[in-house]
ZADRENMAR-913182 format. One record per residue (C-alpha): x, y, z. Coordinates in steps of 0.2 Angstrom, whole numbers, always signed. Layout:
// ZADRENMAR-913182
[[X Y Z]];
...
//
This chain:
// ZADRENMAR-913182
[[+440 -86 -286]];
[[+440 -68 -282]];
[[+446 -71 -265]];
[[+464 -78 -270]];
[[+468 -61 -277]];
[[+459 -49 -265]];
[[+468 -58 -250]];
[[+486 -53 -257]];
[[+481 -37 -261]];
[[+470 -30 -245]];
[[+478 -42 -232]];
[[+469 -55 -221]];
[[+465 -45 -208]];
[[+456 -30 -217]];
[[+446 -43 -226]];
[[+442 -52 -211]];
[[+437 -35 -202]];
[[+428 -29 -217]];
[[+417 -46 -219]];
[[+413 -46 -201]];
[[+407 -27 -202]];
[[+397 -30 -218]];
[[+389 -46 -211]];
[[+384 -36 -195]];
[[+376 -22 -206]];
[[+366 -35 -217]];
[[+360 -43 -201]];
[[+354 -27 -194]];
[[+346 -24 -212]];
[[+338 -41 -212]];
[[+331 -37 -195]];
[[+324 -21 -200]];
[[+317 -29 -215]];
[[+308 -42 -206]];
[[+300 -31 -192]];
[[+293 -18 -204]];
[[+288 -31 -218]];
[[+270 -30 -212]];
[[+270 -11 -214]];
[[+279 -9 -231]];
[[+278 -23 -244]];
[[+296 -17 -253]];
[[+303 -22 -235]];
[[+305 -40 -243]];
[[+317 -33 -256]];
[[+327 -26 -243]];
[[+327 -42 -233]];
[[+333 -52 -249]];
[[+346 -40 -254]];
[[+353 -40 -236]];
[[+354 -60 -236]];
[[+363 -58 -251]];
[[+375 -45 -245]];
[[+376 -56 -230]];
[[+383 -71 -240]];
[[+394 -60 -251]];
[[+402 -53 -235]];
[[+405 -70 -228]];
[[+414 -76 -243]];
[[+425 -60 -243]];
[[+431 -62 -224]];
[[+424 -75 -211]];
[[+423 -89 -225]];
[[+441 -91 -231]];
[[+451 -80 -222]];
[[+452 -91 -205]];
[[+459 -104 -215]];
[[+473 -93 -220]];
[[+476 -87 -203]];
[[+475 -105 -195]];
[[+488 -110 -207]];
[[+499 -95 -205]];
[[+498 -94 -185]];
[[+506 -112 -181]];
[[+523 -119 -186]];
[[+523 -134 -196]];
[[+522 -147 -181]];
[[+506 -141 -174]];
[[+498 -134 -189]];
[[+488 -151 -193]];
[[+481 -152 -176]];
[[+477 -133 -176]];
[[+468 -134 -193]];
[[+459 -150 -187]];
[[+452 -141 -171]];
[[+448 -126 -182]];
[[+438 -138 -194]];
[[+429 -146 -179]];
[[+424 -129 -172]];
[[+418 -123 -189]];
[[+408 -138 -193]];
[[+402 -140 -176]];
[[+396 -122 -175]];
[[+388 -123 -192]];
[[+378 -141 -187]];
[[+372 -131 -169]];
[[+365 -116 -181]];
[[+358 -127 -193]];
[[+349 -138 -180]];
[[+343 -123 -168]];
[[+339 -109 -181]];
[[+322 -113 -183]];
[[+319 -114 -164]];
[[+326 -98 -162]];
[[+317 -91 -177]];
[[+301 -96 -169]];
[[+306 -89 -151]];
[[+313 -72 -157]];
[[+301 -70 -172]];
[[+308 -55 -183]];
[[+322 -51 -171]];
[[+331 -68 -175]];
[[+345 -59 -183]];
[[+349 -48 -167]];
[[+358 -63 -160]];
[[+369 -65 -175]];
[[+372 -46 -175]];
[[+379 -47 -157]];
[[+389 -61 -160]];
[[+396 -53 -176]];
[[+400 -38 -165]];
[[+409 -48 -152]];
[[+418 -57 -168]];
[[+422 -40 -174]];
[[+429 -31 -158]];
[[+439 -48 -155]];
[[+447 -48 -172]];
[[+451 -30 -171]];
[[+460 -31 -155]];
[[+468 -48 -155]];
[[+470 -54 -173]];
[[+486 -48 -181]];
[[+489 -46 -200]];
[[+498 -61 -207]];
[[+500 -56 -224]];
[[+518 -56 -229]];
[[+525 -61 -213]];
[[+534 -77 -207]];
[[+529 -88 -193]];
[[+542 -81 -183]];
[[+536 -63 -186]];
[[+519 -68 -181]];
[[+524 -76 -165]];
[[+535 -61 -160]];
[[+518 -51 -162]];
[[+509 -61 -150]];
[[+525 -62 -138]];
[[+524 -42 -138]];
[[+506 -42 -134]];
[[+507 -55 -120]];
[[+522 -48 -112]];
[[+524 -29 -107]];
[[+540 -20 -116]];
[[+550 -20 -99]];
[[+546 -39 -98]];
[[+551 -41 -117]];
[[+569 -33 -114]];
[[+571 -42 -99]];
[[+567 -60 -109]];
[[+580 -53 -123]];
[[+593 -50 -110]];
[[+591 -67 -103]];
[[+592 -75 -120]];
[[+607 -64 -124]];
[[+615 -71 -109]];
[[+611 -89 -111]];
[[+619 -88 -129]];
[[+635 -81 -121]];
//
């Protein structure tokens, strides 16, 4: 419920990055809590708080924001297919994690969340460098951001010159 108001105030990219960073820190705290649990009994509380924070940060960023971004990155024609692919990837990955977690936990022991932390770091870096802010922007403005990133400035000028000469 809170996300509806936050997303318009803070922006999609900002919340997504904050959520990923919070999840990364929570995953590291869970690892520390699990590793030190045998030495300090109070580490169970650290692990418990880290789990709750992980879920909260997920609900702030990586839970809802991708649905906003996918809907805003595609024009009306390919949008349903893009949302279907995103939904399939989301649920397929959830299924894989759900089915494999116990085996990975048995294999890695208390370091199981290091894998999640590493993946979250990769996702954070990817989102920081590749995901644009879509708040208050039209599809055309968002597409222009991707075109500028794809083509260097000189190529963009040449492309605009070509488009201008075609219109004349």
